[in-house]
C-alpha positions in Angstrom: 49.6 -47.7 -0.9 49.1 -50.4 1.7 47.5 -48.0 4.2 45.4 -46.5 1.4 43.8 -49.9 0.8 43.5 -51.0 4.4 42.4 -47.7 6.0 44.1 -45.6 8.7 43.1 -43.4 11.7 44.6 -40.3 13.2 44.5 -40.5 17.0 44.8 -37.9 19.8 45.2 -39.3 23.3 45.1 -37.4 26.6 44.5 -37.9 30.3 44.6 -41.1 32.3 47.7 -43.3 32.5 49.1 -42.3 29.1 52.5 -44.1 29.4 50.8 -47.3 30.5 48.5 -47.0 27.5 51.5 -46.6 25.1 53.3 -49.7 26.6 50.1 -51.7 26.4 49.8 -50.9 22.6 53.4 -51.9 22.0 52.8 -55.2 23.9 49.7 -55.8 21.7 51.9 -55.2 18.6 49.8 -52.2 17.5 52.0 -50.3 15.1 52.0 -46.5 15.7 53.3 -44.1 13.1 54.0 -40.4 13.1 54.1 -40.2 16.9 54.5 -36.9 18.6 53.6 -35.1 21.8 52.0 -31.7 21.7 51.7 -30.5 25.3 49.5 -33.0 27.2 48.3 -34.6 24.0 49.9 -37.6 22.3 49.2 -37.9 18.6 49.8 -41.0 16.4 48.4 -43.0 13.4 47.5 -46.6 13.3 45.8 -49.1 11.0 42.1 -49.3 11.0 42.1 -53.0 11.8 43.4 -52.1 15.3 40.6 -49.7 16.1 38.7 -51.9 18.6 41.9 -52.8 20.4 43.0 -49.2 20.7 39.6 -48.1 22.0 39.5 -51.0 24.5 43.0 -50.1 25.9 42.1 -46.4 26.1 39.0 -47.3 28.2 41.1 -49.5 30.5 43.7 -46.8 31.2 41.2 -43.9 31.4 42.4 -42.3 28.2 40.4 -39.7 26.3 40.8 -40.8 22.7 39.8 -38.8 19.7 39.8 -40.7 16.3 39.7 -39.2 12.8 39.5 -41.5 9.9 42.0 -40.7 7.2 40.7 -40.2 3.7 41.8 -43.3 1.9 40.9 -45.3 -1.2 39.1 -47.8 1.0 37.0 -45.0 2.6 36.2 -43.7 -0.9 35.1 -47.1 -2.2 33.0 -47.8 0.9 31.3 -44.4 0.7 30.4 -44.8 -3.0 30.0 -48.6 -3.1 26.3 -48.3 -4.1 26.9 -45.7 -6.8 27.1 -48.1 -9.8 27.6 -45.3 -12.3 31.2 -44.7 -11.2 32.5 -48.2 -11.9 30.4 -48.4 -15.0 31.8 -45.1 -16.2 35.4 -46.3 -15.4 34.7 -49.5 -17.4 33.2 -47.6 -20.3 36.1 -45.1 -20.4 38.6 -48.0 -20.3 36.8 -49.7 -23.1 36.6 -46.5 -25.1 40.4 -45.9 -24.7 41.1 -49.5 -25.6 38.9 -49.2 -28.8 40.3 -45.9 -29.9 43.9 -47.2 -29.4 43.3 -50.2 -31.7 41.6 -48.6 -34.7 43.1 -46.6 -37.6 42.2 -43.0 -37.1 45.0 -41.2 -39.0 47.2 -42.5 -41.8 50.6 -41.0 -42.7 52.7 -41.8 -45.7 56.4 -41.1 -45.5 59.0 -41.1 -48.3 56.9 -41.0 -51.5 57.7 -38.4 -54.1 56.6 -40.0 -57.4 53.9 -42.4 -56.1 50.8 -40.5 -55.1 49.0 -40.8 -51.8 45.7 -41.7 -53.6 47.4 -44.7 -55.3 48.6 -46.0 -51.9 45.3 -45.4 -50.2 43.4 -47.2 -53.0 45.5 -50.3 -52.7 45.2 -50.3 -48.9 41.4 -50.0 -49.3 41.5 -53.1 -51.5 43.2 -54.9 -48.6 40.5 -53.7 -46.2 42.6 -51.0 -44.5 40.7 -47.8 -44.2 40.0 -45.3 -41.5 38.3 -47.2 -38.7 39.9 -50.6 -39.5 40.7 -52.8 -36.5 44.5 -52.7 -36.2 45.1 -56.2 -34.7 43.3 -57.7 -37.8 45.5 -55.9 -40.4 48.0 -58.2 -42.2 50.9 -55.8 -42.5 53.0 -58.3 -44.6 50.2 -58.8 -47.2 49.6 -55.0 -47.4 53.3 -54.3 -47.9 53.5 -57.0 -50.7 50.3 -55.5 -52.4 51.8 -52.0 -52.3 55.1 -53.2 -53.9 53.2 -55.1 -56.5 50.7 -52.4 -57.3 52.9 -49.3 -57.4 55.9 -49.7 -59.7 57.8 -46.8 -58.2 58.1 -48.5 -54.8 61.2 -50.6 -54.0 60.5 -51.1 -50.3 57.5 -50.7 -48.0 57.3 -50.8 -44.3 54.1 -50.5 -42.2 53.7 -49.9 -38.5 51.4 -48.2 -36.0 51.8 -46.0 -33.0 48.6 -46.1 -31.1 45.8 -45.3 -33.6 48.2 -43.7 -36.1 49.1 -45.9 -39.1 52.5 -45.1 -40.7 53.5 -46.3 -44.2 57.1 -45.8 -44.9 58.2 -46.2 -48.5 61.4 -46.1 -50.5 61.1 -45.4 -54.2 63.2 -47.0 -57.0 66.0 -44.9 -58.5 64.8 -43.7 -61.9 66.3 -45.6 -64.7 68.6 -43.4 -66.9 67.5 -43.2 -70.5 71.1 -43.9 -71.6 71.2 -47.2 -69.6 67.8 -48.2 -70.9 69.0 -47.7 -74.5 71.9 -50.1 -73.8 69.8 -53.1 -72.8 70.1 -55.8 -75.5 66.8 -56.3 -77.4 65.1 -57.4 -80.6 62.3 -55.7 -82.5 59.3 -57.9 -83.1 56.0 -57.5 -85.0 52.9 -56.4 -83.2 50.6 -57.1 -86.1 50.1 -59.5 -89.0 51.3 -57.1 -91.8 53.0 -56.4 -95.0 56.2 -54.4 -94.7 56.3 -51.2 -96.8 59.2 -49.3 -95.3 62.2 -50.0 -93.0 64.7 -47.9 -91.3 67.4 -49.7 -89.3 69.6 -47.8 -86.9 71.2 -50.7 -85.0 70.8 -54.4 -85.5 70.3 -56.8 -88.3 67.1 -56.6 -90.5 65.4 -60.0 -91.0 62.5 -59.5 -93.4 62.7 -57.2 -96.4 60.3 -54.6 -97.9 57.3 -56.3 -99.4 57.5 -59.4 -97.1 54.5 -60.4 -95.1 55.1 -61.1 -91.4 53.0 -62.5 -88.6 52.5 -61.1 -85.1 55.5 -61.9 -82.9 57.9 -62.4 -85.9 61.5 -61.1 -85.5 62.0 -57.9 -87.5 65.3 -56.5 -86.3 67.7 -58.8 -84.5 69.9 -57.6 -81.7 72.4 -60.4 -82.3 74.9 -59.4 -84.9 77.5 -61.7 -86.5 80.8 -60.3 -87.7 82.9 -61.6 -90.6 84.9 -63.9 -88.3 81.7 -65.6 -87.0 81.7 -64.0 -83.5 78.3 -62.8 -82.2 77.6 -59.6 -80.3 74.4 -58.4 -78.7 73.1 -54.9 -79.3 70.1 -52.7 -78.5 68.2 -53.1 -81.8 66.8 -49.8 -83.1 64.7 -49.0 -86.1 61.4 -48.2 -87.6 59.3 -50.8 -89.5 56.2 -49.5 -91.3 53.6 -52.0 -92.4 50.1 -52.3 -93.8 47.6 -54.3 -91.7 43.9 -54.7 -91.1 41.9 -54.2 -87.9 38.3 -55.0 -87.2 36.1 -53.1 -84.7 32.3 -53.6 -83.9 30.0 -50.7 -82.9 26.4 -51.2 -81.8 23.4 -49.0 -81.1 20.2 -50.5 -79.6 17.0 -48.8 -80.8 15.8 -48.5 -77.1 18.3 -47.5 -74.5 18.2 -46.7 -70.8 19.8 -43.4 -70.1 20.7 -42.2 -66.6 21.2 -38.5 -66.4 21.7 -36.0 -63.4 18.8 -33.7 -62.7 21.0 -31.1 -60.9 19.2 -31.5 -57.6 21.3 -32.3 -54.6 21.1 -32.4 -50.8 23.4 -33.3 -47.9 23.3 -35.3 -44.7 25.7 -34.4 -41.8 27.2 -36.6 -39.1 29.5 -36.0 -36.2 32.6 -38.1 -36.8 33.8 -39.1 -33.4 36.7 -41.5 -33.6 35.3 -43.1 -36.8 31.8 -43.3 -35.4 29.2 -41.4 -37.5 26.6 -39.9 -35.2 23.7 -38.5 -37.3 23.0 -34.7 -37.0 19.5 -35.0 -38.5 17.8 -37.3 -41.1 19.8 -40.2 -42.5 17.5 -41.4 -45.3 18.3 -41.3 -49.0 16.3 -38.3 -50.3 16.1 -39.6 -53.9 15.1 -42.8 -55.6 18.3 -42.8 -57.6 21.4 -40.9 -56.6 25.2 -40.8 -56.5 26.9 -40.1 -53.2 30.0 -38.0 -52.5 31.5 -37.6 -49.1 33.8 -35.1 -47.3 35.2 -34.3 -43.9 35.8 -31.1 -42.0 38.0 -31.7 -39.0 38.1 -29.7 -35.8 41.4 -28.3 -34.6 42.7 -27.2 -31.2 45.7 -24.9 -30.9 46.6 -25.6 -34.6 46.5 -29.4 -34.1 43.9 -31.4 -36.0 41.6 -33.5 -33.9 40.1 -36.9 -34.8 36.7 -35.3 -34.4 34.9 -33.5 -37.1 31.9 -33.2 -39.4 31.3 -35.9 -42.0 29.1 -34.8 -44.9 27.4 -37.1 -47.3 26.0 -35.3 -50.4 23.3 -37.0 -52.6 23.2 -36.0 -56.3 19.9 -37.0 -57.9 19.8 -39.0 -61.1 16.9 -40.2 -63.2 16.7 -43.1 -65.7 14.6 -42.8 -68.7 14.2 -44.7 -72.0 15.6 -43.2 -75.1 14.3 -44.4 -78.5 16.3 -44.2 -81.8 15.1 -44.3 -85.3 17.2 -46.1 -88.0 18.6 -42.8 -89.1 19.4 -41.7 -85.5 21.1 -45.0 -84.8 23.3 -44.6 -87.9 24.3 -41.1 -86.7 25.1 -42.5 -83.3 27.3 -45.2 -84.8 29.1 -42.7 -87.0 29.9 -40.7 -83.9 31.1 -43.8 -82.1 33.4 -44.6 -85.0 34.8 -41.1 -85.2 35.5 -41.0 -81.4 37.3 -44.4 -81.7 39.4 -43.2 -84.7 40.3 -39.9 -82.9 41.4 -41.7 -79.7 43.0 -45.0 -80.9 43.9 -44.5 -84.6 45.4 -41.0 -84.4 49.0 -42.2 -84.8 48.4 -44.4 -87.9 47.2 -43.7 -91.4 43.8 -45.0 -92.4 44.1 -46.3 -95.9 40.7 -47.8 -96.3 37.7 -49.0 -94.3 34.8 -51.3 -95.1 31.6 -51.3 -93.2 29.3 -54.3 -92.8 25.8 -53.3 -91.6 23.6 -55.7 -89.6 20.1 -54.5 -88.7 17.9 -56.4 -86.3 14.7 -55.8 -84.4 16.7 -54.6 -81.4 19.1 -52.3 -83.1 21.9 -51.5 -85.6 25.4 -53.0 -85.7 28.4 -51.9 -87.7 31.5 -54.0 -88.2 34.2 -51.8 -89.7 37.4 -53.3 -91.2 40.2 -50.8 -91.2 43.2 -51.0 -93.5 46.0 -49.2 -91.6 49.5 -48.2 -92.3 51.8 -47.5 -89.3 54.6 -48.7 -87.0 54.4 -52.4 -86.3 57.7 -52.9 -84.5 58.0 -53.3 -80.7 61.1 -53.8 -78.6 61.6 -57.0 -76.7 64.4 -57.5 -74.3 67.0 -60.1 -75.3 68.3 -62.5 -72.7 71.3 -64.5 -73.8 74.2 -66.2 -71.9 77.8 -65.3 -72.6 78.6 -68.9 -73.5 75.8 -69.0 -76.1 77.1 -65.8 -77.7 80.6 -67.2 -78.0 79.3 -70.4 -79.6 
């Protein structure tokens, strides 16, 4: 490597006083390497810095000297010293390699079975971690905490990267057995202000009776049971408490509404995705005044391995906004449909005993306030935390 940097010559010497020439070079401390005699010729190698001395000694002793410069790094650099494109290309390639080694190009999730990839990707996106993110700026600890907090199934999360590949390793919680869940001590409390009409107690102590009125949060079935000797025991309270309660909902319908509907027209824009850079393959303007965009990727592959290069497609779906006017009758029909949808989606597990509708009509629209009288389950389990010493007391 030293000779590659300093330069070196191949020399062939003949004629004259050859041995005196050799002795003189040794006295001048000119290092000769790879020395050999081939007939009347003496061949050797020496550093380029001794060229003038070797040529002067050869002239003094009548030596015929043939020099050939060895191809070295120094020679290469000297030959191409004015070609600035080479060092510039080397710098650009180095910068490109550095950049592509420090951005997220591929993401791999390991260990998830119940938790979906889309859930994990969505939380990472909220933390600013997506394809193309700068790896040194990623707070791995904050991302791990966000994943554990945002996905119930995850008990442990570890993040690391190998080059531009981000790896998320997860460990999911062991599923809780229903039998164990049913053994957790709990009370049953009221979820509504209601009047009790029916009770069925399977385990625990009933507090209010049929016909009693209870407030939201009131204790209905206690998981703490006292025996005849005064000792307390905790149980998993079970039972069904049916009550009658009221619920008020408001539905509105303006007489003039802005409605945004798709026209069915769509067009696409294509880009070359090169290590997260999107290079346009044509026009990049938005073809419509109003549109919704969807995106997709088609990755290139080589010998069955997916490359971080592909075609990125952005599809524009045209939408148009127009004003929709309602008459009083049409607004009433719209509110009727709103109420029916609400009842079908949110009141399908209770019985509607009665409903009263208060109508408010203004210049802007129509408003219905419906008060429902409902009959249904009002009990909800609430875990019971109690210390052993309290139970014994």
